[in-house]
DRENGU-559694 format. One line per 4 residues: number of its first residue (from 1); for each residue x, y, z of C-alpha. Coordinates in steps of 0.05 Angstrom, whole numbers. Layout:
N
NUM = X/Y/Z | ... $
This chain:
511
1 = 377/1280/-631 | 397/1228/-681 | 413/1178/-626 | 343/1187/-597 $
5 = 312/1178/-665 | 350/1113/-679 | 333/1088/-609 | 259/1099/-621 $
9 = 262/1065/-689 | 299/1005/-660 | 247/999/-605 | 189/1003/-653 $
13 = 223/952/-700 | 235/904/-644 | 163/908/-623 | 139/894/-693 $
17 = 185/834/-699 | 163/806/-632 | 90/815/-651 | 101/778/-716 $
21 = 133/720/-680 | 76/716/-631 | 24/717/-686 | 61/663/-724 $
25 = 64/620/-662 | -10/629/-646 | -33/612/-716 | 15/553/-726 $
29 = 2/517/-660 | -53/542/-614 | -88/577/-670 | -90/513/-711 $
33 = -124/476/-655 | -174/532/-643 | -193/545/-715 | -184/476/-748 $
37 = -246/446/-780 | -234/376/-751 | -191/333/-703 | -117/323/-713 $
41 = -104/263/-758 | -52/211/-739 | -5/203/-681 | 56/247/-677 $
45 = 105/188/-683 | 108/113/-696 | 91/71/-634 | 150/24/-641 $
49 = 224/38/-647 | 252/-15/-695 | 318/-45/-675 | 378/-39/-721 $
53 = 375/-114/-734 | 304/-109/-760 | 321/-48/-802 | 380/-87/-831 $
57 = 334/-147/-849 | 283/-100/-880 | 337/-66/-920 | 362/-134/-943 $
61 = 294/-152/-971 | 290/-84/-1006 | 360/-89/-1035 | 353/-160/-1061 $
65 = 285/-145/-1091 | 311/-84/-1128 | 372/-124/-1151 | 337/-185/-1180 $
69 = 271/-159/-1207 | 304/-135/-1272 | 329/-206/-1286 | 259/-237/-1285 $
73 = 215/-232/-1347 | 143/-246/-1366 | 134/-301/-1419 | 69/-300/-1460 $
77 = 54/-358/-1508 | 2/-377/-1560 | -14/-450/-1568 | -52/-477/-1628 $
81 = -91/-542/-1618 | -132/-585/-1663 | -184/-626/-1627 | -243/-670/-1644 $
85 = -293/-614/-1634 | -301/-546/-1603 | -281/-536/-1531 | -336/-545/-1482 $
89 = -353/-494/-1429 | -314/-533/-1375 | -249/-526/-1413 | -262/-453/-1428 $
93 = -268/-439/-1354 | -205/-478/-1341 | -165/-435/-1389 | -195/-371/-1362 $
97 = -177/-390/-1290 | -103/-396/-1308 | -102/-330/-1345 | -110/-361/-1414 $
101 = -159/-338/-1467 | -183/-395/-1513 | -208/-383/-1583 | -259/-432/-1612 $
105 = -252/-446/-1686 | -212/-412/-1739 | -238/-389/-1806 | -289/-443/-1814 $
109 = -250/-499/-1780 | -290/-519/-1718 | -235/-566/-1694 | -182/-512/-1689 $
113 = -170/-466/-1631 | -117/-423/-1599 | -102/-412/-1526 | -60/-358/-1494 $
117 = -19/-371/-1432 | 34/-337/-1390 | 90/-352/-1344 | 157/-325/-1322 $
121 = 231/-333/-1339 | 299/-314/-1314 | 353/-282/-1357 | 417/-323/-1353 $
125 = 462/-287/-1405 | 469/-215/-1427 | 455/-234/-1499 | 384/-258/-1483 $
129 = 384/-332/-1462 | 326/-344/-1413 | 309/-405/-1371 | 237/-422/-1358 $
133 = 192/-483/-1348 | 179/-534/-1402 | 105/-532/-1387 | 104/-456/-1400 $
137 = 130/-462/-1472 | 110/-533/-1491 | 72/-534/-1557 | 77/-457/-1563 $
141 = 74/-430/-1634 | 89/-358/-1612 | 128/-332/-1552 | 134/-261/-1529 $
145 = 180/-239/-1472 | 167/-174/-1435 | 228/-149/-1397 | 225/-107/-1334 $
149 = 231/-43/-1374 | 164/-60/-1408 | 196/-75/-1475 | 169/-134/-1515 $
153 = 214/-183/-1551 | 197/-242/-1597 | 229/-305/-1569 | 250/-371/-1601 $
157 = 257/-439/-1569 | 328/-465/-1558 | 309/-530/-1525 | 266/-561/-1472 $
161 = 268/-621/-1425 | 202/-650/-1402 | 235/-696/-1350 | 261/-637/-1309 $
165 = 207/-587/-1332 | 261/-539/-1356 | 268/-501/-1422 | 313/-448/-1452 $
169 = 287/-393/-1498 | 324/-333/-1529 | 309/-261/-1547 | 353/-218/-1591 $
173 = 393/-161/-1561 | 451/-149/-1514 | 465/-118/-1447 | 408/-152/-1411 $
177 = 412/-157/-1334 | 435/-227/-1315 | 418/-268/-1254 | 475/-295/-1211 $
181 = 470/-371/-1206 | 478/-397/-1135 | 505/-462/-1107 | 458/-515/-1080 $
185 = 510/-535/-1028 | 496/-471/-990 | 420/-474/-992 | 395/-492/-923 $
189 = 327/-508/-892 | 302/-445/-856 | 340/-398/-902 | 301/-335/-922 $
193 = 285/-331/-997 | 242/-291/-1044 | 202/-316/-1104 | 199/-268/-1163 $
197 = 152/-276/-1222 | 87/-255/-1254 | 31/-292/-1217 | -41/-284/-1241 $
201 = -19/-230/-1291 | 13/-186/-1237 | 82/-169/-1265 | 145/-165/-1222 $
205 = 113/-194/-1159 | 159/-209/-1100 | 138/-256/-1044 | 180/-276/-985 $
209 = 188/-338/-943 | 238/-391/-923 | 265/-456/-952 | 216/-506/-921 $
213 = 251/-569/-945 | 303/-594/-993 | 299/-656/-1036 | 223/-663/-1042 $
217 = 204/-718/-1091 | 152/-769/-1108 | 99/-715/-1117 | 80/-731/-1189 $
221 = 72/-657/-1203 | 100/-659/-1274 | 63/-675/-1338 | 112/-730/-1360 $
225 = 85/-800/-1347 | 145/-841/-1372 | 168/-858/-1302 | 234/-821/-1311 $
229 = 212/-751/-1288 | 263/-720/-1241 | 234/-691/-1177 | 282/-664/-1126 $
233 = 249/-598/-1108 | 265/-542/-1061 | 201/-531/-1021 | 185/-460/-1000 $
237 = 129/-423/-965 | 140/-361/-1008 | 75/-353/-1045 | 75/-384/-1115 $
241 = 14/-379/-1160 | -3/-393/-1233 | 42/-348/-1274 | 101/-356/-1226 $
245 = 123/-417/-1265 | 193/-406/-1293 | 207/-348/-1245 | 265/-346/-1197 $
249 = 274/-366/-1125 | 330/-322/-1097 | 368/-320/-1031 | 381/-254/-995 $
253 = 447/-246/-1031 | 408/-243/-1096 | 434/-310/-1122 | 386/-354/-1161 $
257 = 377/-419/-1122 | 318/-449/-1160 | 267/-442/-1216 | 196/-440/-1190 $
261 = 158/-497/-1221 | 96/-521/-1184 | 48/-512/-1127 | 16/-564/-1082 $
265 = -57/-545/-1084 | -127/-570/-1096 | -153/-502/-1115 | -104/-481/-1169 $
269 = -76/-425/-1125 | -27/-419/-1067 | -47/-455/-1003 | 18/-453/-964 $
273 = 78/-479/-1003 | 108/-487/-1071 | 166/-521/-1105 | 228/-499/-1144 $
277 = 277/-538/-1187 | 345/-534/-1151 | 400/-493/-1183 | 449/-551/-1193 $
281 = 398/-587/-1237 | 382/-522/-1272 | 456/-510/-1289 | 466/-580/-1317 $
285 = 404/-578/-1361 | 411/-507/-1389 | 484/-518/-1408 | 463/-579/-1450 $
289 = 403/-543/-1480 | 445/-483/-1500 | 499/-528/-1528 | 456/-568/-1578 $
293 = 383/-560/-1558 | 377/-626/-1522 | 399/-660/-1458 | 450/-715/-1467 $
297 = 439/-747/-1400 | 458/-816/-1378 | 409/-868/-1351 | 420/-921/-1299 $
301 = 360/-964/-1319 | 324/-977/-1253 | 259/-957/-1220 | 269/-940/-1148 $
305 = 233/-919/-1084 | 255/-887/-1019 | 266/-939/-965 | 218/-937/-906 $
309 = 223/-967/-837 | 191/-1034/-853 | 232/-1042/-917 | 296/-1026/-877 $
313 = 277/-1077/-824 | 261/-1131/-875 | 328/-1119/-909 | 369/-1119/-844 $
317 = 388/-1046/-847 | 401/-1011/-781 | 382/-942/-808 | 324/-921/-853 $
321 = 362/-895/-913 | 375/-905/-986 | 336/-921/-1050 | 308/-991/-1061 $
325 = 311/-1020/-1131 | 241/-1041/-1151 | 256/-1058/-1223 | 318/-1070/-1265 $
329 = 309/-1054/-1339 | 337/-1108/-1383 | 401/-1092/-1422 | 407/-1023/-1390 $
333 = 465/-997/-1348 | 444/-1026/-1281 | 430/-1094/-1311 | 498/-1097/-1344 $
337 = 531/-1076/-1278 | 496/-1132/-1240 | 445/-1094/-1199 | 386/-1135/-1175 $
341 = 314/-1122/-1155 | 314/-1111/-1080 | 382/-1079/-1076 | 385/-1016/-1033 $
345 = 430/-962/-1061 | 462/-927/-1002 | 514/-882/-1035 | 532/-853/-1102 $
349 = 604/-831/-1112 | 613/-831/-1037 | 552/-786/-1023 | 501/-817/-976 $
353 = 430/-822/-1002 | 370/-810/-958 | 317/-813/-1012 | 306/-841/-1082 $
357 = 299/-771/-1112 | 369/-754/-1087 | 395/-811/-1129 | 354/-786/-1188 $
361 = 383/-717/-1181 | 454/-743/-1179 | 445/-788/-1240 | 414/-733/-1281 $
365 = 476/-690/-1272 | 516/-741/-1312 | 520/-756/-1386 | 518/-822/-1423 $
369 = 585/-855/-1417 | 600/-829/-1348 | 615/-880/-1293 | 583/-875/-1225 $
373 = 604/-916/-1164 | 548/-944/-1121 | 549/-972/-1051 | 494/-1025/-1046 $
377 = 462/-1063/-989 | 448/-1135/-1009 | 440/-1198/-967 | 460/-1164/-903 $
381 = 525/-1132/-927 | 552/-1074/-968 | 578/-1086/-1038 | 604/-1037/-1090 $
385 = 585/-1032/-1163 | 611/-987/-1218 | 558/-969/-1269 | 571/-940/-1337 $
389 = 511/-898/-1354 | 478/-908/-1422 | 434/-864/-1465 | 360/-879/-1460 $
393 = 330/-913/-1520 | 263/-876/-1528 | 243/-921/-1586 | 247/-984/-1544 $
397 = 176/-998/-1523 | 184/-1069/-1497 | 228/-1059/-1436 | 227/-1119/-1390 $
401 = 254/-1135/-1322 | 310/-1184/-1314 | 282/-1255/-1317 | 295/-1306/-1262 $
405 = 311/-1380/-1266 | 260/-1435/-1280 | 225/-1458/-1216 | 227/-1527/-1188 $
409 = 164/-1569/-1188 | 127/-1572/-1122 | 64/-1613/-1120 | 49/-1590/-1049 $
413 = 40/-1520/-1074 | -21/-1533/-1118 | -72/-1502/-1070 | -89/-1430/-1049 $
417 = -68/-1403/-982 | -96/-1344/-942 | -57/-1300/-894 | -114/-1271/-854 $
421 = -74/-1227/-807 | -36/-1196/-865 | -99/-1191/-907 | -82/-1227/-972 $
425 = -87/-1294/-1007 | -42/-1330/-1057 | -49/-1387/-1106 | -7/-1427/-1156 $
429 = 8/-1399/-1226 | -33/-1418/-1286 | -10/-1417/-1358 | -50/-1354/-1371 $
433 = -21/-1318/-1310 | 49/-1337/-1332 | 36/-1309/-1401 | 3/-1245/-1378 $
437 = 58/-1229/-1329 | 115/-1256/-1371 | 140/-1301/-1314 | 156/-1374/-1306 $
441 = 156/-1381/-1231 | 124/-1353/-1167 | 55/-1350/-1136 | -2/-1305/-1155 $
445 = -37/-1256/-1107 | -109/-1277/-1114 | -141/-1230/-1063 | -123/-1169/-1021 $
449 = -168/-1146/-965 | -187/-1073/-978 | -168/-1048/-909 | -116/-1100/-891 $
453 = -43/-1090/-874 | -20/-1116/-942 | -65/-1065/-978 | -37/-1009/-934 $
457 = 33/-1028/-957 | 14/-1026/-1031 | 0/-1099/-1047 | -53/-1108/-1100 $
461 = -85/-1169/-1133 | -61/-1206/-1195 | 13/-1194/-1182 | 62/-1252/-1182 $
465 = 107/-1259/-1120 | 174/-1279/-1149 | 217/-1275/-1086 | 210/-1268/-1011 $
469 = 270/-1242/-972 | 309/-1249/-1038 | 294/-1324/-1041 | 258/-1353/-1101 $
473 = 185/-1371/-1088 | 162/-1433/-1126 | 97/-1450/-1090 | 45/-1422/-1042 $
477 = 66/-1472/-989 | 138/-1449/-993 | 118/-1376/-981 | 73/-1398/-923 $
481 = 131/-1434/-889 | 174/-1372/-895 | 121/-1326/-867 | 104/-1375/-811 $
485 = 178/-1376/-790 | 175/-1301/-774 | 161/-1273/-705 | 113/-1215/-692 $
489 = 149/-1151/-707 | 194/-1183/-760 | 187/-1161/-832 | 187/-1197/-899 $
493 = 206/-1168/-967 | 165/-1190/-1027 | 186/-1179/-1099 | 127/-1178/-1147 $
497 = 115/-1175/-1222 | 53/-1144/-1253 | 36/-1142/-1327 | 61/-1070/-1333 $
501 = 110/-1061/-1275 | 151/-1092/-1220 | 142/-1076/-1147 | 172/-1090/-1079 $
505 = 126/-1094/-1018 | 153/-1100/-947 | 104/-1129/-895 | 111/-1128/-819 $
509 = 87/-1192/-785 | 29/-1174/-738 | 18/-1202/-668 $
C-alpha cells in the first residue's frame, strides 16, 4: 500500500515539475515573442569577430590611458594687465574663445583688467614639480593646479624659458603620480602616440594618433621674436586644441616623449596636426630650471637656415643637407672660432644635420663653456672647427655682423645694371646706403620684380650684395661678369646685408 502511495506521489510531482518547466519555457521564449509590446531590440551578437591583434592594440590604448592620465594636471591662471584703456569687444571675444574670462576695470581703475586662462601640465616628481608651457604661465599672478583626483593646489613658479616655451611650476605635497620620461632616440615617425590634456575645458581628455614627423622647425609658432627661439617639434595628428598646451604626448609604453605646445591652424582649433616639444629638450631645460630657476645655455652666435637644393648646388654640395650660416654675430662664439657667412654646417659632434633646427636643438642642450665640434662645408671642401659656446648677452643691443675688407675702386661700376631673366636690378653704393647698412663695399639691390625668380628666392630691395659665390663684390659690373659666366642651370650664392639683418640668397640661372 505504501509503495503504491509513494509511486502516485512521485508521478504527480514529476508532472507538476514538467508543467512548470514547460510554462517557464513558453513565457521566457515563445511567450515573450507572442506577448511583447514591441519588436526585439538589437542583434543577438556583434557582427564582427575582432582578432587577437586588434584586441591587444585596443587593450594597449586602454592601459596606457589609465596609466598616464593621473600624471597630467589642469593649470588655471589669472593674469593682471594694465592697458591704455578698457578692452574692446574684439579682445573680449578673443579671450572667451580660448576659454578665458576677461574683467574690465578694477575698483575705479578703467585701465586695469584681469583675464583667466587654462592649460595643462605633467607631474615630473613625486613632491610636486610640474612641467608646462611658458605661454601658459607667462605673466600669471595666480596659478591653481587641479590634479586628476579633483583636488586643487596653489602653485608657484620655479622658472620659465621663453625660447623653448617651457616652464616649471610646483605644488606642495608628496606621493604624486609621476610621468616616466622617454628617450627621443626611440621616437619614430609612424609610431602610435596619445595626447593627454585639458582641451577647451574638458579635463583628462585623451586623443590618439601617430608621430607624423620629427624635427619640425621654422614655423614661428612661439611668442618670442628675438630670433633665438628653438623649434624642433614632434609633429602629431593626435588632436590638440587650446587647453592642451603643457600636456603630455605619450607612447604606448606610457613614456612621456613630448610636451604639447602648439597647433597649426587658422581657426584656433585643431585642423589635422599639432606640435610637441621633444623630450630631450624638455629634460635639459627642466633640470636647469629646477636647479636655479633659469637656463644656463650656451650660444653659438649665428643665424642659420636649412639648406635647399639651389643653395646646395651653388655651394658645390652633392647632397641637400646641413644648415647655412646667414649671419655671424660679432664677438660671439662662432666669430671667435672663425665661422663665416655662407658656411654650411654639416655635422655637430659627429652627428649629421639635415636641418637648421636640428643644429638649434643640439646647441640648446649645451651650457656656456661647453665645446662643440663642427664639420663645415666651405669653398668646395670640408673643414673642422671647435667652438666654445658663450653665454648670450641680453643687454647687448647693437649686435653686428662681421665686417669685410675695404673694397677696391672700380670706375666701371658706377652705373646700374638689370638682370631681366632673374628679375632684379643693382646699382653702386652711395654714402647714405653705406651708412644705413653699415657697410663699406658691395652693390645695392635697387629693384626686385614682384613675381620674378629673385623675389621667389627671398631677394628684396635695398639690400647690399657683399659677396657672390664667396667672392667680394665691389661693383655692379663685377657682379654682372660673374653672373654672365654661369650656364643655364648653374646657381650663384649671394650674401647680402640689410639695415636690420644679413641674408643669403641662392639663385638658379634660367635658360
